[in-house]
C-alpha positions as CSV (number, residue, x, y, z in Angstrom):
1,M,-37.3,26.0,22.3
2,K,-38.5,23.1,20.2
3,I,-37.6,25.0,17.0
4,R,-34.1,25.8,18.3
5,T,-33.4,22.2,19.3
6,T,-34.5,21.1,15.8
7,T,-32.3,23.7,14.2
8,I,-29.3,22.6,16.2
9,F,-30.0,19.0,15.3
10,I,-30.2,19.8,11.6
11,L,-26.9,21.8,11.8
12,L,-25.1,19.0,13.5
13,A,-26.4,16.5,10.9
14,V,-25.1,18.8,8.1
15,I,-21.7,19.0,9.8
16,V,-21.5,15.3,10.1
17,L,-22.4,14.8,6.5
18,C,-19.8,17.3,5.4
19,V,-17.1,15.6,7.4
20,F,-18.1,12.3,5.9
21,A,-18.0,13.7,2.4
22,I,-14.6,15.3,3.0
23,Y,-13.2,12.0,4.3
24,Y,-14.6,9.7,1.6
25,F,-14.8,11.8,-1.5
26,L,-12.0,14.4,-1.5
27,P,-8.5,13.3,-2.5
28,R,-6.5,11.9,0.4
29,Q,-3.1,13.6,1.0
30,N,-0.3,11.0,0.9
31,P,2.7,11.4,3.1
32,P,5.0,14.1,1.7
33,G,8.0,13.4,-0.5
34,I,6.9,11.0,-3.2
35,E,4.4,11.6,-6.0
36,F,3.2,9.0,-8.5
37,I,2.4,11.2,-11.5
38,F,0.1,8.8,-13.3
39,E,-2.1,8.5,-10.3
40,Q,-2.0,12.3,-9.8
41,N,-3.3,12.7,-13.3
42,K,-5.8,9.8,-13.0
43,S,-4.4,8.3,-16.2
44,D,-5.3,5.0,-17.6
45,A,-1.9,3.5,-17.2
46,K,-1.7,-0.3,-17.1
47,P,0.9,-3.0,-16.9
48,I,2.9,-3.3,-20.1
49,K,5.4,-6.1,-20.6
50,L,8.7,-5.5,-22.4
51,G,11.3,-8.3,-22.1
52,R,10.7,-10.0,-18.8
53,E,9.3,-7.1,-16.9
54,Y,5.8,-5.5,-16.6
55,R,5.8,-1.8,-15.8
56,T,2.8,0.5,-15.1
57,A,3.0,2.5,-18.3
58,L,1.2,4.6,-20.9
59,K,1.5,4.2,-24.6
60,C,2.6,7.3,-26.5
61,P,2.1,7.9,-30.2
62,V,5.2,8.3,-32.3
63,P,5.4,11.2,-32.9
64,G,3.4,12.4,-29.9
65,K,3.5,13.8,-26.4
66,L,2.0,13.3,-22.9
67,I,1.5,16.5,-20.9
68,L,1.1,15.7,-17.2
69,D,0.4,17.9,-14.2
70,A,2.8,17.5,-11.3
71,E,3.5,19.2,-7.9
72,I,7.2,19.6,-8.4
73,P,9.1,20.5,-5.1
74,P,12.2,22.7,-5.3
75,S,14.6,19.8,-4.9
76,A,13.0,17.1,-6.9
77,L,14.3,13.9,-8.5
78,L,12.3,12.5,-11.4
79,R,12.5,8.7,-12.0
80,F,10.8,7.0,-14.9
81,G,11.1,4.2,-17.4
82,Y,10.8,4.2,-21.2
83,G,10.8,1.5,-23.8
84,L,10.1,0.6,-27.4
85,A,8.2,-2.2,-29.1
86,Y,7.9,-2.9,-32.8
87,Q,5.0,-4.4,-34.6
88,P,5.7,-8.1,-35.4
89,K,5.5,-7.4,-39.2
90,Q,7.7,-4.4,-39.1
91,K,11.0,-5.1,-40.9
92,K,12.6,-1.7,-40.6
93,R,13.3,-0.7,-37.0
94,V,13.4,3.1,-36.8
95,P,15.2,4.8,-33.9
96,V,12.9,6.8,-31.6
97,V,13.9,9.9,-29.7
98,F,12.5,10.1,-26.1
99,R,12.4,13.5,-24.5
100,V,11.2,15.0,-21.3
101,L,10.6,18.7,-21.0
102,L,9.5,21.2,-18.3
103,K,6.7,23.4,-19.4
104,D,6.0,26.8,-17.7
105,G,3.3,28.6,-19.6
106,N,4.6,29.0,-23.2
107,Q,8.1,28.1,-22.3
108,E,9.6,24.6,-22.6
109,Y,13.0,23.4,-21.5
110,M,14.4,19.9,-22.2
111,I,15.7,18.0,-19.3
112,F,16.2,14.6,-20.8
113,E,16.8,13.2,-24.3
114,R,17.7,9.7,-25.5
115,T,17.6,7.9,-28.8
116,L,16.5,4.3,-28.6
117,N,16.6,1.5,-31.2
118,E,16.7,-1.4,-28.8
119,Y,13.3,-2.9,-28.3
120,R,11.5,-5.3,-25.9
121,N,13.4,-4.0,-22.8
122,W,12.7,-1.2,-20.3
123,K,15.2,1.5,-19.8
124,E,15.6,3.5,-16.5
125,A,16.2,7.2,-16.1
126,K,16.8,9.6,-13.2
127,V,16.8,13.4,-13.7
128,N,17.6,16.0,-11.0
129,L,15.2,18.7,-11.8
130,D,16.7,21.3,-9.5
131,S,20.1,21.1,-11.3
132,R,18.7,20.6,-14.8
133,S,16.0,23.4,-14.9
134,P,16.8,27.1,-15.7
135,K,16.6,29.5,-12.8
136,E,13.8,31.5,-14.4
137,F,11.6,28.4,-14.4
138,Q,9.1,28.1,-11.6
139,L,9.2,24.4,-10.9
140,E,6.0,24.4,-8.7
141,R,4.1,25.8,-11.7
142,S,5.6,23.6,-14.3
143,K,4.1,20.7,-16.2
144,L,6.0,17.6,-17.4
145,V,6.0,16.8,-21.1
146,F,6.9,13.3,-22.2
147,E,7.6,13.5,-26.0
148,T,8.5,11.0,-28.7
149,Q,9.4,11.3,-32.3
150,M,11.0,9.1,-35.0
151,E,14.6,9.9,-36.0
152,S,14.4,11.2,-39.5
153,L,15.5,8.8,-42.2
154,E,16.2,10.0,-45.7
155,N,14.1,8.5,-48.5
156,E,12.5,6.1,-46.1
157,E,8.8,5.5,-45.7
158,I,7.6,4.0,-42.4
159,S,4.4,2.0,-42.9
160,I,4.0,0.8,-39.3
161,E,4.9,3.1,-36.5
162,P,6.8,1.7,-33.5
163,R,5.1,1.6,-30.1
164,A,6.7,3.8,-27.5
165,F,5.9,3.7,-23.7
166,W,6.6,5.8,-20.7
167,A,6.6,3.9,-17.4
168,D,5.6,5.1,-13.9
169,P,7.2,8.6,-13.5
170,I,7.7,9.3,-9.9
171,L,8.8,12.6,-8.3
172,I,10.9,12.4,-5.2
173,D,11.5,15.4,-2.9
174,S,15.2,15.3,-1.9
175,N,14.3,17.2,1.3
176,R,11.5,14.9,2.3
177,P,11.2,13.8,6.0
178,P,13.2,10.8,7.1
179,Q,11.7,7.4,6.2
180,K,9.8,6.0,9.3
181,R,7.6,3.4,7.8
182,P,8.9,-0.2,7.6
183,N,9.9,-1.8,4.3
184,I,8.0,-5.0,3.7
185,I,9.3,-8.1,1.9
186,L,6.8,-10.9,1.2
187,V,8.5,-14.2,0.1
188,S,6.4,-17.0,-1.4
189,I,8.3,-20.3,-1.8
190,D,6.1,-22.2,-4.2
191,T,5.1,-25.8,-3.3
192,L,6.8,-25.7,0.2
193,R,5.0,-27.8,2.8
194,A,5.4,-26.7,6.4
195,D,6.5,-30.1,7.7
196,H,9.7,-30.1,5.5
197,L,11.3,-27.3,7.4
198,H,13.3,-28.2,10.5
199,C,11.6,-25.4,12.5
200,Y,8.4,-27.3,11.9
201,G,9.8,-30.5,13.2
202,Y,11.4,-32.0,10.0
203,H,14.2,-34.5,10.7
204,R,16.8,-32.8,8.5
205,K,18.6,-30.3,10.7
206,D,20.5,-28.8,7.8
207,I,17.7,-28.3,5.3
208,S,16.6,-24.8,6.3
209,P,19.1,-23.3,8.7
210,F,18.5,-19.7,7.7
211,M,14.7,-19.9,7.8
212,D,15.0,-21.7,11.1
213,S,17.1,-18.9,12.5
214,L,14.5,-16.3,11.3
215,A,11.8,-18.3,13.0
216,E,13.8,-18.6,16.2
217,K,14.3,-14.8,16.3
218,G,11.0,-13.9,14.8
219,I,7.4,-15.2,15.0
220,L,6.4,-18.7,13.7
221,F,2.7,-19.6,13.1
222,D,2.3,-23.3,13.8
223,Q,-0.8,-23.9,11.7
224,T,-1.2,-21.8,8.6
225,I,-3.7,-23.0,6.0
226,S,-3.7,-22.2,2.3
227,Q,-7.0,-21.3,0.7
228,C,-6.2,-23.3,-2.5
229,P,-4.0,-26.2,-3.4
230,W,-2.5,-24.6,-6.5
231,T,-0.5,-21.5,-7.3
232,T,-2.7,-19.0,-9.1
233,P,-5.8,-18.8,-6.9
234,S,-3.7,-19.2,-3.8
235,H,-1.6,-16.2,-4.6
236,A,-4.7,-14.2,-5.5
237,S,-6.0,-15.0,-2.0
238,I,-2.7,-13.9,-0.4
239,F,-2.8,-10.6,-2.3
240,T,-6.4,-9.8,-1.7
241,G,-7.4,-11.3,1.6
242,L,-10.3,-13.1,-0.2
243,Y,-11.3,-16.7,-0.8
244,P,-11.1,-17.9,-4.4
245,S,-14.9,-17.9,-4.7
246,S,-14.8,-14.2,-4.0
247,H,-11.8,-12.9,-6.0
248,G,-12.8,-15.1,-9.0
249,V,-9.3,-16.2,-10.1
250,N,-10.5,-19.8,-9.8
251,Q,-11.0,-21.3,-13.3
252,T,-9.2,-24.5,-13.9
253,I,-6.2,-25.0,-16.1
254,F,-8.5,-27.2,-18.2
255,L,-9.7,-24.1,-19.9
256,L,-6.3,-23.6,-21.4
257,L,-6.1,-27.2,-22.4
258,R,-9.5,-26.9,-24.2
259,A,-8.5,-23.7,-25.9
260,R,-5.3,-25.1,-27.3
261,S,-6.8,-28.4,-28.4
262,S,-9.4,-26.6,-30.4
263,R,-6.9,-24.2,-31.9
264,E,-8.6,-21.1,-30.6
265,I,-6.7,-18.0,-31.4
266,N,-7.5,-16.1,-28.3
267,I,-7.1,-17.9,-25.0
268,T,-8.8,-16.1,-22.2
269,Y,-8.7,-16.7,-18.5
270,Q,-10.4,-14.9,-15.7
271,G,-7.7,-12.8,-14.1
272,L,-7.5,-10.7,-11.0
273,D,-9.7,-7.6,-11.5
274,P,-7.6,-4.4,-11.0
275,N,-10.5,-2.9,-9.0
276,I,-10.0,-5.4,-6.2
277,P,-7.7,-3.9,-3.5
278,T,-4.4,-5.8,-3.1
279,I,-1.5,-5.6,-0.7
280,A,0.4,-3.8,-3.5
281,S,-2.4,-1.3,-4.3
282,K,-2.9,-0.4,-0.7
283,L,0.8,0.2,0.0
284,R,1.2,2.1,-3.3
285,E,-1.7,4.4,-2.2
286,K,0.5,5.5,0.7
287,N,3.6,6.0,-1.5
288,Y,5.4,2.7,-1.1
289,I,7.4,1.7,-4.2
290,T,6.0,-1.7,-5.1
291,Q,8.1,-4.3,-6.9
292,A,8.0,-8.0,-7.6
293,F,10.5,-10.7,-8.8
294,C,8.7,-13.9,-9.6
295,G,8.9,-17.2,-11.5
296,G,6.2,-16.2,-14.1
297,G,3.8,-18.9,-15.4
298,T,1.1,-19.3,-12.8
299,V,2.0,-16.1,-11.2
300,S,2.6,-14.2,-14.4
301,G,1.8,-10.5,-14.6
302,D,-0.8,-11.0,-17.3
303,I,-3.1,-12.9,-14.9
304,G,-3.6,-9.5,-13.3
305,F,-0.9,-9.7,-10.6
306,A,1.2,-6.9,-12.1
307,H,-1.3,-4.2,-11.3
308,S,-0.2,-1.6,-8.8
309,H,3.5,-2.7,-9.1
310,S,6.0,-0.2,-10.4
311,G,7.8,-3.2,-11.7
312,Y,6.8,-6.9,-12.0
313,V,9.8,-8.8,-13.2
314,E,9.6,-12.5,-14.2
315,I,13.1,-13.5,-12.9
316,D,13.2,-16.3,-10.3
317,F,15.5,-15.2,-7.6
318,A,16.3,-18.7,-6.3
319,K,16.5,-20.5,-9.7
320,E,18.4,-17.8,-11.5
321,S,20.2,-15.1,-9.5
322,T,19.7,-12.8,-6.5
323,E,21.7,-10.0,-8.1
324,P,18.7,-8.3,-9.8
325,V,16.9,-8.2,-6.5
326,K,19.9,-6.8,-4.6
327,K,20.5,-4.2,-7.4
328,W,16.8,-3.1,-7.1
329,I,17.0,-2.9,-3.3
330,D,20.2,-0.8,-3.5
331,E,18.6,1.7,-6.0
332,H,15.5,2.1,-3.7
333,K,17.1,1.9,-0.3
334,D,16.2,5.5,0.6
335,L,12.5,5.0,-0.2
336,P,9.7,2.9,1.5
337,F,9.3,-0.2,-0.5
338,Y,7.2,-3.4,-0.7
339,L,8.9,-6.3,-2.4
340,F,7.3,-9.5,-3.4
341,L,9.7,-12.4,-4.1
342,H,8.5,-15.7,-5.5
343,T,10.4,-18.8,-6.6
344,F,9.6,-22.2,-8.2
345,R,12.9,-23.8,-7.1
346,V,11.1,-26.2,-4.7
347,H,8.5,-27.0,-7.4
348,A,9.0,-29.9,-9.7
349,P,11.2,-30.7,-11.6
350,Y,13.3,-31.5,-8.6
351,T,16.8,-30.7,-10.0
352,D,18.8,-30.1,-6.8
353,L,21.0,-33.0,-5.9
354,H,22.2,-31.9,-2.5
355,Y,20.8,-35.0,-0.7
356,A,20.9,-37.3,-3.7
357,H,23.8,-39.4,-2.3
358,E,21.4,-40.7,0.3
359,V,19.2,-42.5,-2.2
360,L,21.3,-42.7,-5.4
361,D,24.7,-44.1,-6.2
362,S,27.3,-42.0,-8.0
363,E,26.5,-43.4,-11.4
364,Q,22.8,-42.7,-11.0
365,T,23.5,-39.2,-9.8
366,D,25.8,-38.4,-12.7
367,S,23.2,-39.8,-15.2
368,L,20.5,-37.6,-13.6
369,Q,22.8,-34.5,-13.7
370,D,23.5,-35.1,-17.4
371,F,19.8,-35.4,-18.0
372,F,19.1,-32.0,-16.4
373,K,21.6,-30.4,-18.7
374,T,20.4,-32.0,-22.0
375,A,16.7,-32.8,-21.7
376,D,14.2,-30.5,-23.5
377,K,11.3,-31.3,-21.2
378,V,12.8,-31.9,-17.8
379,L,9.5,-31.7,-15.8
380,A,7.6,-34.1,-18.0
381,D,10.5,-36.5,-18.6
382,Q,12.1,-36.6,-15.1
383,P,9.8,-39.5,-13.9
384,K,10.7,-41.5,-17.0
385,K,14.4,-40.9,-16.3
386,L,14.0,-42.0,-12.7
387,K,12.1,-45.0,-13.8
388,Q,14.8,-45.9,-16.3
389,L,17.3,-45.7,-13.5
390,G,15.1,-47.9,-11.4
391,V,14.6,-45.3,-8.7
392,L,11.1,-43.8,-9.3
393,R,9.9,-44.1,-5.7
394,K,8.7,-41.8,-2.9
395,Q,12.0,-41.8,-1.0
396,V,13.9,-40.5,-4.1
397,T,11.5,-37.8,-5.3
398,E,11.0,-36.5,-1.7
399,T,14.8,-36.4,-1.2
400,L,15.3,-34.4,-4.4
401,Y,12.5,-32.1,-3.3
402,D,14.4,-31.5,-0.1
403,G,17.4,-30.4,-2.1
404,G,15.4,-27.5,-3.6
405,I,14.4,-26.3,-0.1
406,H,18.1,-26.3,1.0
407,E,19.2,-24.3,-2.1
408,T,16.3,-21.8,-1.7
409,D,17.2,-21.3,1.9
410,K,20.7,-20.3,0.9
411,K,19.4,-17.8,-1.7
412,L,17.1,-16.2,0.9
413,E,20.1,-15.8,3.2
414,E,22.0,-14.0,0.5
415,I,19.2,-11.4,0.2
416,V,18.8,-10.8,3.9
417,A,22.6,-10.6,4.4
418,Y,22.6,-7.8,1.8
419,L,19.8,-6.0,3.6
420,E,22.0,-6.1,6.7
421,E,25.1,-5.0,4.8
422,I,23.4,-1.8,3.5
423,G,21.7,-1.1,6.8
424,L,18.1,-1.9,5.9
425,L,17.5,-5.1,8.0
426,D,16.5,-3.1,11.1
427,S,13.8,-1.3,9.2
428,T,12.4,-4.2,7.1
429,I,9.6,-6.7,7.9
430,I,10.2,-10.1,6.2
431,V,7.3,-12.6,5.7
432,I,8.1,-16.1,4.5
433,T,5.3,-18.4,3.4
434,S,4.1,-20.7,0.6
435,D,1.1,-21.0,-1.6
436,H,0.6,-24.8,-1.1
437,G,2.5,-28.0,-0.4
438,E,3.2,-31.2,-2.3
439,E,2.1,-34.9,-2.0
440,F,4.5,-37.8,-1.7
441,G,2.2,-40.8,-1.6
442,E,0.4,-40.0,1.6
443,H,-3.0,-40.7,0.2
444,D,-2.3,-42.2,-3.2
445,P,0.9,-44.2,-3.7
446,E,1.0,-43.1,-7.4
447,K,1.3,-39.4,-6.5
448,I,5.0,-39.1,-5.7
449,Y,6.0,-36.5,-8.2
450,D,4.7,-33.0,-9.0
451,S,1.5,-33.8,-7.2
452,H,-0.6,-30.9,-5.9
453,G,-3.8,-29.1,-6.9
454,E,-6.2,-32.1,-6.6
455,T,-6.7,-32.7,-2.9
456,L,-7.1,-30.7,0.3
457,Y,-5.2,-32.9,2.7
458,D,-2.7,-31.3,5.1
459,E,0.4,-32.1,3.1
460,I,-1.1,-29.8,0.5
461,I,-2.8,-27.0,2.4
462,R,-0.6,-26.6,5.6
463,V,2.1,-24.1,4.8
464,P,4.8,-22.3,6.7
465,L,4.5,-18.8,8.0
466,I,7.4,-17.0,9.5
467,L,7.6,-13.3,10.3
468,S,10.7,-11.3,11.0
469,I,9.8,-8.0,12.7
470,P,12.7,-5.7,13.6
471,N,13.0,-4.6,17.2
472,S,9.8,-6.4,18.2
473,E,9.0,-7.3,21.8
474,Y,7.2,-10.3,20.5
475,S,10.2,-12.0,18.8
476,G,10.7,-15.6,19.5
477,R,7.0,-16.4,19.7
478,R,5.5,-19.6,18.4
479,I,1.8,-19.1,17.8
480,K,-0.4,-22.3,18.1
481,A,-3.7,-20.8,16.9
482,Q,-4.7,-21.7,13.4
483,V,-4.5,-18.9,10.8
484,R,-5.0,-18.5,7.1
485,L,-3.1,-17.0,4.1
486,I,-6.0,-14.5,3.6
487,D,-4.9,-13.0,6.9
488,L,-1.7,-11.6,5.4
489,F,-3.4,-8.7,3.6
490,P,-4.8,-7.0,6.7
491,T,-1.7,-7.8,8.7
492,L,0.7,-6.1,6.3
493,C,-1.6,-3.1,6.0
494,D,-1.6,-2.8,9.8
495,F,2.2,-3.1,10.0
496,A,2.4,-0.1,7.5
497,N,-0.4,1.8,9.4
498,I,-2.6,1.8,6.3
499,K,-6.4,1.8,6.7
500,Y,-8.6,-0.7,4.9
501,R,-12.3,-1.6,5.0
502,K,-12.7,-4.8,6.9
503,S,-15.9,-5.5,5.1
504,D,-13.9,-5.6,1.8
505,I,-11.9,-8.7,2.8
506,Q,-12.4,-12.1,4.4
507,G,-9.1,-12.3,6.3
508,R,-8.4,-10.8,9.7
509,S,-5.2,-9.2,10.9
510,L,-2.7,-11.4,12.8
511,I,-1.6,-8.5,15.0
512,P,-4.0,-9.4,17.9
513,L,-2.5,-12.9,18.0
514,I,1.0,-11.6,17.8
515,E,0.4,-9.2,20.7
516,G,-1.3,-11.9,22.8
517,K,-4.7,-10.1,22.8
518,E,-6.3,-13.1,21.1
519,N,-5.6,-16.8,21.1
520,Q,-8.5,-18.2,19.2
521,S,-8.0,-20.3,16.1
522,R,-9.8,-19.3,12.9
523,D,-11.8,-21.5,10.7
524,A,-9.9,-22.1,7.5
525,F,-11.8,-22.8,4.2
526,S,-10.0,-24.1,1.1
527,E,-11.3,-24.7,-2.4
528,A,-10.7,-24.4,-6.2
529,I,-9.1,-27.7,-7.3
530,V,-6.9,-27.3,-10.4
531,T,-9.1,-29.7,-12.5
532,G,-11.6,-32.5,-12.1
533,P,-14.2,-32.8,-9.4
534,E,-14.4,-29.7,-7.2
535,K,-13.5,-29.9,-3.5
536,K,-14.2,-27.6,-0.6
537,S,-13.0,-28.0,3.0
538,I,-13.2,-26.4,6.4
539,R,-10.3,-27.1,8.7
540,R,-10.1,-26.5,12.4
541,P,-7.1,-27.4,14.7
542,D,-8.7,-30.7,15.7
543,S,-10.8,-31.6,12.7
544,K,-11.3,-31.3,8.9
545,Y,-14.3,-31.8,6.6
546,I,-13.9,-32.2,2.9
547,Y,-16.8,-32.2,0.4
548,T,-16.2,-33.4,-3.2
549,F,-18.8,-32.9,-6.0
550,K,-18.8,-33.0,-9.8
551,I,-19.3,-29.9,-11.9
552,K,-20.7,-30.0,-15.4
553,D,-18.3,-27.5,-17.1
554,N,-14.7,-27.7,-16.2
555,T,-14.1,-24.2,-17.5
556,L,-16.4,-22.5,-15.0
557,P,-15.1,-20.7,-12.0
558,R,-14.8,-23.0,-9.0
559,G,-17.0,-20.9,-6.8
560,L,-20.2,-22.8,-6.9
561,I,-21.6,-25.0,-4.2
562,S,-23.5,-28.2,-5.3
563,Y,-25.8,-30.2,-3.2
564,H,-26.2,-33.2,-5.6
565,P,-24.7,-36.4,-4.2
566,G,-21.0,-35.9,-3.4
567,Y,-18.3,-37.7,-1.5
568,E,-17.7,-36.5,2.1
569,E,-14.7,-36.9,4.4
570,F,-14.4,-36.0,8.0
571,Y,-11.2,-36.5,10.1
572,L,-10.4,-35.9,13.8
573,L,-6.9,-34.4,13.3
574,D,-5.9,-34.6,17.0
575,Q,-6.4,-38.4,16.8
576,D,-5.7,-38.9,13.1
577,P,-3.2,-36.3,11.9
578,G,-2.5,-38.3,8.7
579,E,-6.2,-38.1,7.7
580,K,-6.5,-41.9,7.2
581,K,-9.8,-42.7,9.0
582,N,-12.8,-41.1,7.3
583,L,-15.5,-40.7,10.0
584,A,-18.1,-39.1,7.6
585,P,-20.3,-42.2,7.5
586,V,-20.7,-42.2,11.2
587,K,-20.9,-38.4,11.7
588,P,-23.7,-37.3,9.3
589,N,-25.0,-34.5,11.5
590,I,-21.6,-32.9,11.9
591,C,-21.0,-33.2,8.2
592,L,-24.4,-31.5,7.4
593,E,-23.5,-28.7,9.8
594,L,-20.1,-28.1,8.2
595,R,-21.4,-28.3,4.7
596,E,-23.9,-25.6,5.5
597,L,-21.2,-23.5,7.0
598,I,-19.0,-23.9,3.9
599,N,-22.0,-22.9,1.7
600,K,-22.8,-19.9,3.9
601,T,-19.2,-18.6,4.0
602,L,-18.1,-19.1,0.4
603,T,-21.3,-17.7,-1.1
604,R,-21.3,-14.6,1.0
605,K,-19.0,-12.3,-1.0
606,P,-17.9,-8.8,0.1
607,A,-19.9,-6.1,-1.8
608,S,-16.6,-4.7,-3.2
609,V,-16.1,-7.8,-5.4
610,R,-19.6,-8.6,-6.6
611,D,-20.1,-8.6,-10.4
612,L,-16.4,-8.0,-11.1
613,K,-14.9,-9.8,-14.0
614,F,-11.5,-9.3,-15.6
615,N,-10.8,-11.5,-18.6
616,I,-7.3,-11.6,-19.8
617,K,-5.5,-13.1,-22.8
618,I,-2.7,-15.5,-21.8
619,E,0.5,-14.5,-23.5
620,K,2.6,-17.0,-25.4
621,D,5.5,-17.0,-23.0
622,T,3.2,-17.5,-20.1
623,E,1.6,-20.5,-21.8
624,E,5.1,-22.0,-22.4
625,K,5.9,-21.4,-18.7
626,L,2.7,-23.2,-17.7
627,K,3.8,-26.2,-19.9
628,S,7.2,-26.2,-18.2
629,L,5.6,-26.4,-14.8
630,G,3.3,-29.2,-15.8
631,Y,0.0,-27.4,-15.7
632,I,-0.4,-27.8,-19.5
633,R,0.8,-31.1,-20.9
């Protein structure tokens, strides 16, 4: 009896181990209908930039070919990109022929051919395999061949071959089941502080009527705290659900300044490691088409943000045009998609004059308008121009800042109206937030223009968060509990019914708060100052503690905690919302407790991100964008 019991126990243990192995180690089956061919072939595709767009792509020799396995359904549509780049020293640009062939055994059949001489831009292609392939071909047994060769030129010698790329081939089954998963649009309005939207109590009723209407019909979070006071680390935290100390994208811009001043050839910056799960990578695993339109610069694709995106386009939808966004949505309306939209329109320079008549006379307004059209360095020179006009003061810069909010609100309305026009609004979740706010002299009368990244007061780290969830029984809710931007990663995964390891992230899903199953606020930690002394804070709904300390090397990641003498601040927000009365000198025990909690939380990294490091080279156009935004002067 004892032997039999032992045998049964061993068999059960073996079965459990087998189930575990199957679940964790065998390939997961994605929902039917969409196949990312690069992933299917475990290729080493990576983001490649041509023009203003990064695509997940593979370089192909010229001449050369890529032979890729694919599970081709009977009624398949093949979508892919292709593009060409020439070496900088190459004077003669040679046309390159791009071909796609079906390969069944020894037979090959061409389904696509284009000759390309234009470079530095991606081209798009769609091929209906069912109509283009011969009847004798067995599609389900076929391979896809992506081939390039130079067009022959008589009596010409090519010393440097062009670089050819194939981008993100996707197979789509025309007979796939109807789309049931929600589309997701995540909007980040750079530098938008919560208290400048009317739905958050701002005095201007006409500043954000569209976002106000979304908040009224959707879900508004009253207290959302950013994990960093400047763009790059904050977005990395949004994308990963991790604090800057954990994801590691927390070096200061000072590193770039030092590199340029010493004329170093290769500027490196610690970017977002592609092995860290992101919102885009998790959604792509489950066959979402992932796309971004952003302002570049501090959210540039070369910082690591382009990974796991089919396309990452550096076009600012609110500063330039919404047409590329609407065109992309229309082309992908029959597929589940995740779309990240980012804009710098609210960020300095403040060029929108919608409210200028309140603080400037007509002559001053005309002069400023002419300046915007003709100045080479608008961001750097705008304060000088305002000073020349005698109007460099808080009331003016804040009023011009408000103009950018008003114009961005209109651009957002254009995109959402288009979703409704083509019938997608009822199947699309929209999230509107910001990476950080902006100072207008609240704590330093000199900081009234392009001021963020150096403090952790509420005007900088309290940001809006509005969710529009179609057909939700929870619409119209205003949630008082404090939440964090790191909570967006698990929330969006939950909306899409995508599993993730809770131990891999530091955020928590907002779904229990939305459904009313929880009402507790969450401690919010913020860190990673853009340059200068490092600051770290913990905010609770009724209090905030800030610890400032010096670091020896301004190029190091801002993840360290120092216990040498620093400057402490402690505020009771329920009594002192403006953070004017520092109680740290009379609350030493509370400060010690909170400092210990900061240390414990920010030094405890998830196992998935330990020892990861992804150094990237900052591209020249990214560097120029950083200068235009004031991060490099």
